[in-house]
C-alpha positions in Angstrom: 15.5 148.9 -91.9 16.7 145.6 -93.3 16.4 142.4 -91.3 20.0 142.0 -90.7 20.2 145.7 -89.3 17.1 145.1 -87.1 18.6 142.0 -85.6 22.0 143.8 -85.0 20.2 146.7 -83.4 18.1 144.6 -81.0 21.2 142.6 -80.1 23.1 145.9 -79.3 20.1 147.1 -77.4 19.7 143.8 -75.3 23.5 143.8 -74.6 23.2 147.3 -73.3 20.2 146.5 -71.0 22.0 143.4 -69.7 25.1 145.5 -69.1 23.2 148.1 -67.1 21.5 145.5 -65.1 24.7 143.7 -64.3 26.1 147.1 -63.0 22.9 147.8 -61.0 23.0 144.3 -59.5 26.7 144.5 -58.5 26.2 147.9 -56.8 22.8 147.3 -55.0 23.3 143.6 -54.1 27.0 143.2 -54.1 28.0 146.5 -52.4 24.9 146.9 -50.5 24.4 143.3 -49.1 27.3 141.0 -49.8 30.1 143.4 -49.2 28.5 145.6 -46.6 30.6 144.2 -43.7 34.1 145.2 -45.2 32.7 148.3 -46.7 31.3 149.4 -43.3 35.0 149.9 -42.3 35.1 153.0 -44.6 33.3 156.1 -43.7 31.6 158.5 -46.2 30.1 161.6 -44.8 29.9 160.2 -41.3 28.1 157.0 -42.6 29.4 153.6 -43.1 30.1 152.9 -46.8 28.1 149.6 -46.8 25.1 151.4 -45.3 25.3 154.2 -47.8 25.5 151.9 -50.8 22.4 150.1 -49.3 20.5 153.2 -48.8 21.7 155.8 -51.3 24.3 154.3 -53.6 22.1 151.9 -55.5 19.5 154.8 -56.0 22.2 157.1 -57.4 23.6 154.4 -59.6 20.1 153.6 -61.0 19.7 157.3 -61.8 23.0 157.5 -63.5 22.3 154.3 -65.5 19.2 155.8 -66.7 21.0 158.9 -68.2 23.8 156.5 -69.6 21.1 154.2 -71.2 19.4 157.1 -72.9 22.7 158.5 -74.2 23.9 155.2 -75.4 20.5 154.4 -77.1 20.7 157.8 -78.9 24.1 156.7 -80.3 22.6 153.3 -81.3 19.6 154.8 -82.9 21.9 157.1 -85.0 24.2 154.2 -85.9 21.4 152.1 -87.2 19.5 155.2 -88.7 16.3 154.8 -86.5 16.7 158.2 -84.6 13.7 160.5 -84.3 15.5 163.7 -85.3 
């Protein structure tokens, strides 16, 4: 891989990681802590939504982000021709 391609590949990779971390931070810290009060007015399966985000929502989001990251990295690997196929 050329130097320009490797720089572009790592920039795309870092952008993806930062985007995933931002989403996870918003869900876990924002919805689970900062917005817990207003979200507790909404019920989800008998539980307050703020409590659900603090206990379960951030974990589900993290697992979904793992699958999203793997899928997106496979696309980036193929785009920059560094895939393992």
